[in-house]
N, C-alpha and C positions, 0 to 999 in steps of 0.2 A: 504494499499500499504506499502511495506517495501523497504527501500533502501538497496541494496546489493553491496558490493565491493568484488569481488572474482576473482581468477585467472581463466580466460577462454581464451584459446589460449596461446599466448606467454607472457601475462602479465596481470596486474589487469584491471578489467573492472567494471565500475559503471553502474548499471541498477536498475530498479524498478520492484518489483514482486508484482503482484496483485492476490490474491487468489479468486477463484470463482468456482461455480459449472459448470459442463458440459465441462471440459477441455478434448480435444481430445488427447489421448496418444496412440501411436501405440504399438502393441505387445499384446501377450496373457496374460490372467490372471488378468489384472487390474480390471476387473469388479467384481471379486470374493471377494475382501477385504471389510470387513464391514465398515471400517473407511477410507475415502479417502479425502485428502486435495490437490487440484490441483490449478494451477495458470499459469500465463503467465508473462514472463520477457520482459520488453520493455526499450529501450533507451529513453533519454529525448525527442527525436523527435517523439516518439510513435512507432518506428520500433520494431516489435516483434522479439526477438533474441532467445528465448527458451520457452519451456513449461516444467512444473515440475509436478510430482505427488508423494506425500508422502502417503504411505498406511500402515495401522496398523491392526494387526490381532493376534489372540491367536495362538501360536505355541506349539509343543509338550513339549518344555522346558521353556516356558514363552512367552514374547512378541516377535512378528515377525514384523520387519519393512522393507519395500521395498522403497528405495528412487530412483526415476527416474528423469533424466533430458534429454530432447530431443532438439537437435539443428536442424535448417533447413538442409535438405538433401544436399543443395548446399553450405553449409558452408565449408571453407577450412579445410583440414585434421588436421592442427595444433590446431584448435578449439577443436576437439574431443580428441586428444591425450594430449593437454595441460591441459584439465580439469580432466584427470584421476588421 
C-alpha cells in the first residue's frame, strides 16, 4: 500500500493505493500490454475513489507507457477536470 497526496478535484486529497491483479479498467487496448500494474485508491474509511492502470510496452522508438486513472462515473465534473 502506498500513501498518495495528489490534486484531485479542487485541491489535495490523501488516499491509499493498493496494487493488485485483476483491476477492472474500462476502455480498449488495456489487455494488449505485456506489463500491467493496476490498483485501487481508497480513502481511510475504505471508500474506493479511483482505479489506476500503468502499462509498459515496447514502442517503435523505445519505451511506451500508458498511464490511466478512472474515477467513478458519478463523481462531480471538477474531479475529472481538476486532475488533468
